[in-house]
C-alpha positions in Angstrom: 23.5 -12.8 19.6 24.7 -9.8 18.1 27.7 -8.2 16.6 28.5 -4.7 15.3 30.5 -3.4 13.0 31.5 0.7 13.5 32.8 3.3 11.2 32.8 2.1 7.6 33.6 5.0 5.2 29.9 5.1 3.6 26.6 6.9 4.1 24.0 5.4 5.9 21.4 6.1 3.6 23.3 3.7 1.4 23.3 1.2 3.9 19.7 1.3 5.4 18.3 0.8 1.6 20.3 -3.0 1.7 19.4 -3.3 5.5 15.8 -2.8 4.6 16.1 -5.9 2.1 17.2 -8.0 4.9 15.2 -7.3 7.3 13.5 -10.2 9.4 14.5 -12.3 6.9 16.3 -16.0 7.9 19.8 -15.7 8.3 20.5 -18.6 5.0 17.8 -16.2 3.2 20.2 -13.0 3.7 23.3 -13.9 3.0 21.7 -15.3 -0.2 20.4 -12.0 -0.8 23.4 -10.6 0.1 25.9 -12.5 -1.6 24.3 -11.0 -4.9 22.7 -8.0 -4.2 25.3 -5.3 -6.3 25.8 -2.6 -4.3 28.7 -1.8 -2.0 27.1 -1.7 1.2 26.0 -5.8 0.8 29.4 -6.7 1.6 29.7 -5.0 4.8 26.3 -6.5 5.9 27.1 -9.9 4.7 30.3 -9.5 6.9 28.0 -8.8 10.2 24.9 -11.0 9.1 27.9 -14.0 9.3 30.1 -12.3 12.6 26.3 -12.3 14.8 25.8 -15.7 13.2 29.3 -17.3 14.3 29.0 -15.6 18.1 25.4 -17.3 18.3 27.3 -20.7 17.1 29.8 -20.0 19.4 28.5 -18.7 22.3 24.8 -20.0 22.8 25.4 -23.4 20.6 22.8 -22.2 18.8 22.0 -23.5 15.1 22.0 -21.6 11.8 18.7 -23.2 9.9 17.3 -22.0 13.9 18.1 -17.6 13.6 16.8 -15.3 12.0 17.3 -11.3 11.5 15.3 -9.4 14.6 16.7 -6.1 14.1 19.7 -4.6 11.8 20.3 -1.3 13.3 22.4 1.6 10.6 24.0 4.6 12.7 25.2 7.7 10.9 28.8 8.0 12.1 31.8 10.7 12.3 32.5 12.3 9.1 36.6 12.7 8.1 37.1 16.0 7.1 39.5 16.2 3.9 40.5 18.8 2.2 40.7 19.5 -1.6 43.4 22.4 -3.3 41.8 25.6 -5.1 42.4 28.0 -6.6 44.2 31.5 -5.2 45.8 29.5 -2.2 42.7 28.3 -1.3 41.2 24.5 0.1 37.9 23.0 -0.6 36.3 21.1 2.2 35.6 17.6 1.9 33.0 15.7 4.3 33.2 11.8 4.0 30.5 9.7 5.8 30.8 7.1 8.2 27.7 5.0 9.7 28.0 1.6 12.1 25.7 -1.0 11.3 24.8 -3.3 14.2 23.1 -6.7 14.2 20.6 -8.5 16.7 19.8 -12.1 15.5 16.8 -14.4 17.3 16.2 -17.8 17.6 13.1 -19.1 15.5 10.8 -21.9 17.1 10.3 -24.8 15.7 12.2 -27.1 12.7 12.6 -25.1 9.4 12.8 -27.3 6.0 13.7 -24.6 3.8 11.6 -21.6 3.1 8.0 -23.7 5.1 7.8 -24.4 9.1 7.1 -27.8 9.7 5.2 -26.3 12.6 1.3 -25.4 11.2 -0.2 -22.1 13.5 -3.4 -22.8 14.9 -6.4 -21.7 12.3 -8.6 -19.4 14.1 -12.2 -19.4 13.4 -14.8 -17.6 12.4 -18.4 -16.9 14.5 -19.8 -14.3 12.2 -22.2 -15.1 9.5 -21.4 -13.6 6.1 -21.8 -10.6 4.9 -24.5 -9.8 2.3 -23.0 -8.3 -0.3 -24.1 -4.1 -1.1 -26.8 -2.9 -3.9 -24.4 -1.2 -6.1 -25.8 2.4 -6.6 -26.0 4.0 -10.0 -24.2 6.6 -11.2 -26.3 9.5 -11.2 -26.5 11.3 -14.5 -24.6 13.7 -16.3 -27.2 17.5 -17.4 -27.1 17.5 -21.3 -25.7 20.5 -22.6 -26.7 22.2 -25.5 -24.5 21.1 -28.6 -21.8 24.1 -29.2 -21.9 26.6 -32.4 -18.9 26.2 -34.6 -17.1 29.1 -35.2 -17.4 31.8 -37.9 -14.7 31.9 -40.3 -12.8 35.7 -40.1 -12.8 37.5 -43.4 
């Protein structure tokens, strides 16, 4: 359950900032975040996540509510080399970065209703007795310094 988007004309650093917002979230939550994020990279990430969800629904018969984002990998692609005409017949090179995005989904155990899951995790009981509060230590006293003399007025 994965999808790839290759050779997007945007820097991998810019995409990775937006990808950090949705890593580990459920698919519906991630799509809502990406829909309202005002960054250019959010539009491309939205398409990739949507494609991964469509792959999971079509090929593996998974439900959208049961999916979460396991990994988002953003790799640097090749640079497009362009030239800008300059004075005296010179040309300045412009490097336009590209990147590749890979999204992998996982299936969540238990049914989800909204943001909380119906399946409750088991609570671990602690057998240790409660720790006694530590006694407060008094702060060390500062030595008293003699009062400073006022500077003499110059004539």
